[in-house]
OpenMM code with the backbone's topology and positions (N, CA, C; nanometers):
from openmm import Vec3, app, unit

residues = "UNK UNK UNK UNK UNK UNK UNK UNK UNK UNK UNK UNK UNK UNK UNK UNK UNK UNK UNK UNK UNK UNK UNK UNK UNK UNK UNK UNK UNK UNK UNK UNK UNK UNK UNK UNK UNK UNK UNK UNK UNK UNK UNK UNK UNK UNK UNK UNK UNK UNK UNK UNK UNK UNK UNK UNK UNK UNK UNK UNK UNK UNK UNK UNK UNK UNK UNK UNK UNK UNK".split()
positions = [
    Vec3(11.6750, 18.9307, 12.6678),
    Vec3(11.7438, 18.9372, 12.5411),
    Vec3(11.7353, 18.8020, 12.4708),
    Vec3(11.7094, 18.8029, 12.3408),
    Vec3(11.6940, 18.6798, 12.2637),
    Vec3(11.8283, 18.6089, 12.2484),
    Vec3(11.8236, 18.4774, 12.2547),
    Vec3(11.9451, 18.3976, 12.2396),
    Vec3(11.9813, 18.3898, 12.0914),
    Vec3(12.1089, 18.4044, 12.0623),
    Vec3(12.1566, 18.3973, 11.9244),
    Vec3(12.1563, 18.2526, 11.8766),
    Vec3(12.1246, 18.2332, 11.7505),
    Vec3(12.1282, 18.1017, 11.6900),
    Vec3(12.2675, 18.0799, 11.6320),
    Vec3(12.3268, 17.9682, 11.6644),
    Vec3(12.4603, 17.9367, 11.6138),
    Vec3(12.4487, 17.8736, 11.4758),
    Vec3(12.5318, 17.9190, 11.3852),
    Vec3(12.5325, 17.8649, 11.2499),
    Vec3(12.6289, 17.7472, 11.2456),
    Vec3(12.5792, 17.6322, 11.2023),
    Vec3(12.6601, 17.5114, 11.1935),
    Vec3(12.6698, 17.4602, 11.0509),
    Vec3(12.6628, 17.5503, 10.9551),
    Vec3(12.6612, 17.5080, 10.8151),
    Vec3(12.7875, 17.4284, 10.7821),
    Vec3(12.9035, 17.4776, 10.8204),
    Vec3(13.0298, 17.4110, 10.7884),
    Vec3(13.0331, 17.2689, 10.8449),
    Vec3(13.0013, 17.2580, 10.9717),
    Vec3(13.0028, 17.1279, 11.0387),
    Vec3(12.9032, 17.0317, 10.9757),
    Vec3(12.7832, 17.0795, 10.9482),
    Vec3(12.6787, 16.9928, 10.8928),
    Vec3(12.7098, 16.9494, 10.7504),
    Vec3(12.7593, 17.0416, 10.6671),
    Vec3(12.7921, 17.0041, 10.5300),
    Vec3(12.8965, 16.8929, 10.5320),
    Vec3(13.0019, 16.9122, 10.6084),
    Vec3(13.1080, 16.8116, 10.6138),
    Vec3(13.0559, 16.6791, 10.6686),
    Vec3(12.9784, 16.6864, 10.7757),
    Vec3(12.9246, 16.5651, 10.8397),
    Vec3(12.8343, 16.4875, 10.7446),
    Vec3(12.7340, 16.5550, 10.6878),
    Vec3(12.6385, 16.4864, 10.6009),
    Vec3(12.7026, 16.4423, 10.4692),
    Vec3(12.7972, 16.5211, 10.4169),
    Vec3(12.8664, 16.4836, 10.2937),
    Vec3(12.9483, 16.3568, 10.3175),
    Vec3(13.0130, 16.3483, 10.4332),
    Vec3(13.0915, 16.2295, 10.4670),
    Vec3(13.0035, 16.1061, 10.4829),
    Vec3(12.8885, 16.1239, 10.5457),
    Vec3(12.7948, 16.0122, 10.5634),
    Vec3(12.7527, 15.9569, 10.4276),
    Vec3(12.7334, 16.0445, 10.3307),
    Vec3(12.6917, 16.0020, 10.1964),
    Vec3(12.8096, 15.9594, 10.1090),
    Vec3(12.9310, 15.9662, 10.1630),
    Vec3(13.0528, 15.9296, 10.0898),
    Vec3(13.0645, 16.0045, 9.9575),
    Vec3(13.0443, 16.1350, 9.9643),
    Vec3(13.0541, 16.2213, 9.8471),
    Vec3(13.1752, 16.3119, 9.8662),
    Vec3(13.2619, 16.3193, 9.7657),
    Vec3(13.3786, 16.4064, 9.7752),
    Vec3(13.3364, 16.5518, 9.7603),
    Vec3(13.4269, 16.6414, 9.7966),
    Vec3(13.3989, 16.7834, 9.7782),
    Vec3(13.3772, 16.8144, 9.6304),
    Vec3(13.4545, 16.7509, 9.5448),
    Vec3(13.4404, 16.7720, 9.4008),
    Vec3(13.3043, 16.7248, 9.3508),
    Vec3(13.2624, 16.6062, 9.3929),
    Vec3(13.1325, 16.5525, 9.3521),
    Vec3(13.0189, 16.6406, 9.4047),
    Vec3(13.0319, 16.6824, 9.5300),
    Vec3(12.9280, 16.7651, 9.5915),
    Vec3(12.9173, 16.8994, 9.5204),
    Vec3(13.0326, 16.9593, 9.4912),
    Vec3(13.0333, 17.0855, 9.4193),
    Vec3(12.9678, 17.0736, 9.2827),
    Vec3(12.9972, 16.9631, 9.2128),
    Vec3(12.9375, 16.9413, 9.0807),
    Vec3(12.7854, 16.9302, 9.0892),
    Vec3(12.7357, 16.8711, 9.1964),
    Vec3(12.5903, 16.8569, 9.2135),
    Vec3(12.5199, 16.9914, 9.2261),
    Vec3(12.5883, 17.0880, 9.2867),
    Vec3(12.5223, 17.2168, 9.3095),
    Vec3(12.5779, 17.3307, 9.2244),
    Vec3(12.6796, 17.2978, 9.1427),
    Vec3(12.7310, 17.3976, 9.0496),
    Vec3(12.8344, 17.4930, 9.1052),
    Vec3(12.9141, 17.4447, 9.2018),
    Vec3(13.0243, 17.5260, 9.2550),
    Vec3(13.1507, 17.4403, 9.2546),
    Vec3(13.2642, 17.5026, 9.2756),
    Vec3(13.3916, 17.4304, 9.2742),
    Vec3(13.4148, 17.3548, 9.4052),
    Vec3(13.5042, 17.2580, 9.3972),
    Vec3(13.5457, 17.1864, 9.5183),
    Vec3(13.6110, 17.2836, 9.6166),
    Vec3(13.6784, 17.3854, 9.5630),
    Vec3(13.7408, 17.4859, 9.6486),
    Vec3(13.6357, 17.5628, 9.7286),
    Vec3(13.5207, 17.5898, 9.6678),
    Vec3(13.4123, 17.6582, 9.7390),
    Vec3(13.3618, 17.5709, 9.8534),
    Vec3(13.3443, 17.4422, 9.8262),
    Vec3(13.2987, 17.3499, 9.9308),
    Vec3(13.4012, 17.3470, 10.0444),
    Vec3(13.5291, 17.3420, 10.0091),
    Vec3(13.6350, 17.3413, 10.1088),
    Vec3(13.6300, 17.4672, 10.1952),
    Vec3(13.6099, 17.5819, 10.1334),
    Vec3(13.6010, 17.7077, 10.2092),
    Vec3(13.4802, 17.7071, 10.3019),
    Vec3(13.3688, 17.6515, 10.2542),
    Vec3(13.2498, 17.6436, 10.3405),
    Vec3(13.2802, 17.5573, 10.4621),
    Vec3(13.3429, 17.4424, 10.4383),
    Vec3(13.3699, 17.3480, 10.5466),
    Vec3(13.4744, 17.4004, 10.6447),
    Vec3(13.5603, 17.4901, 10.6010),
    Vec3(13.6598, 17.5505, 10.6900),
    Vec3(13.6109, 17.6820, 10.7500),
    Vec3(13.4865, 17.7170, 10.7235),
    Vec3(13.4236, 17.8392, 10.7735),
    Vec3(13.4949, 17.9656, 10.7264),
    Vec3(13.5568, 17.9589, 10.6098),
    Vec3(13.6174, 18.0786, 10.5518),
    Vec3(13.5097, 18.1672, 10.4892),
    Vec3(13.4014, 18.1037, 10.4486),
    Vec3(13.2851, 18.1751, 10.3971),
    Vec3(13.1656, 18.0804, 10.4070),
    Vec3(13.0485, 18.1319, 10.3808),
    Vec3(12.9259, 18.0520, 10.3857),
    Vec3(12.8637, 18.0447, 10.2472),
    Vec3(12.7883, 17.9382, 10.2211),
    Vec3(12.7176, 17.9327, 10.0932),
    Vec3(12.6108, 18.0417, 10.0869),
    Vec3(12.5795, 18.0841, 9.9682),
    Vec3(12.4705, 18.1786, 9.9490),
    Vec3(12.3437, 18.1171, 10.0069),
    Vec3(12.2652, 18.1978, 10.0714),
    Vec3(12.1424, 18.1499, 10.1374),
    Vec3(12.0486, 18.0787, 10.0405),
    Vec3(12.0545, 18.1145, 9.9141),
    Vec3(11.9660, 18.0504, 9.8157),
    Vec3(12.0051, 17.9048, 9.7911),
    Vec3(12.1273, 17.8654, 9.8293),
    Vec3(12.1711, 17.7265, 9.8152),
    Vec3(12.1175, 17.6354, 9.9252),
    Vec3(12.0774, 17.6918, 10.0379),
    Vec3(12.0425, 17.6089, 10.1535),
    Vec3(11.9366, 17.5024, 10.1255),
    Vec3(11.8253, 17.5345, 10.0590),
    Vec3(11.7276, 17.4279, 10.0317),
    Vec3(11.7854, 17.3157, 9.9451),
    Vec3(11.8676, 17.3506, 9.8443),
    Vec3(11.9285, 17.2494, 9.7590),
    Vec3(12.0288, 17.1659, 9.8384),
    Vec3(12.1089, 17.2313, 9.9224),
    Vec3(12.2039, 17.1591, 10.0055),
    Vec3(12.1322, 17.0606, 10.0967),
    Vec3(12.0258, 17.1068, 10.1583),
    Vec3(11.9488, 17.0207, 10.2485),
    Vec3(11.8903, 16.9016, 10.1732),
    Vec3(11.8408, 16.9260, 10.0535),
    Vec3(11.7832, 16.8182, 9.9730),
    Vec3(11.8893, 16.7147, 9.9366),
    Vec3(12.0030, 16.7599, 9.8874),
    Vec3(12.1105, 16.6685, 9.8485),
    Vec3(12.1638, 16.5914, 9.9685),
    Vec3(12.1741, 16.6567, 10.0822),
    Vec3(12.2295, 16.5942, 10.2026),
    Vec3(12.1252, 16.5207, 10.2861),
    Vec3(11.9995, 16.5200, 10.2373),
    Vec3(11.8898, 16.4515, 10.3074),
    Vec3(11.8741, 16.5019, 10.4507),
    Vec3(11.8699, 16.6332, 10.4636),
    Vec3(11.8483, 16.6932, 10.5941),
    Vec3(11.7546, 16.8124, 10.5784),
    Vec3(11.7311, 16.8816, 10.6841),
    Vec3(11.6462, 16.9996, 10.6844),
    Vec3(11.7335, 17.1243, 10.6845),
    Vec3(11.6841, 17.2331, 10.6284),
    Vec3(11.7560, 17.3603, 10.6350),
    Vec3(11.7824, 17.3953, 10.7814),
    Vec3(11.6890, 17.3627, 10.8682),
    Vec3(11.7055, 17.3905, 11.0110),
    Vec3(11.8245, 17.3173, 11.0716),
    Vec3(11.8667, 17.2062, 11.0095),
    Vec3(11.9826, 17.1323, 11.0595),
    Vec3(12.1121, 17.2124, 11.0493),
    Vec3(12.1130, 17.3152, 10.9659),
    Vec3(12.2314, 17.3990, 10.9509),
    Vec3(12.2447, 17.5021, 11.0630),
    Vec3(12.1438, 17.5080, 11.1467),
    Vec3(12.1423, 17.6043, 11.2566),
    Vec3(12.1155, 17.5302, 11.3870),
    Vec3(12.1746, 17.5788, 11.4936),
    Vec3(12.1580, 17.5137, 11.6235),
    Vec3(12.1185, 17.6167, 11.7269),
    Vec3(12.0156, 17.5868, 11.8046),
    Vec3(11.9736, 17.6791, 11.9123),
    Vec3(12.0612, 17.6621, 12.0322),
] * unit.nanometer
topology = app.Topology()
chain = topology.addChain("A")
for resn in residues:
    res = topology.addResidue(resn, chain)
    for name in ("N", "CA", "C"):
        topology.addAtom(name, app.Element.getBySymbol(name[0]), res)
């Protein structure tokens, strides 16, 4: 049976955003969503739309693959 990939989007967004010293409000403005949306992502209440992942990775200077952990 194939091993499931764990989604670490919440953890990675918060980690990389903190490293760049960007607030949730600033980060949301960069990608066109509210600070509340960023907060929900970071608390794992919901996930960003999959179409945001490349932009998130670019802004956070990481790879889309960094949002997932084997």
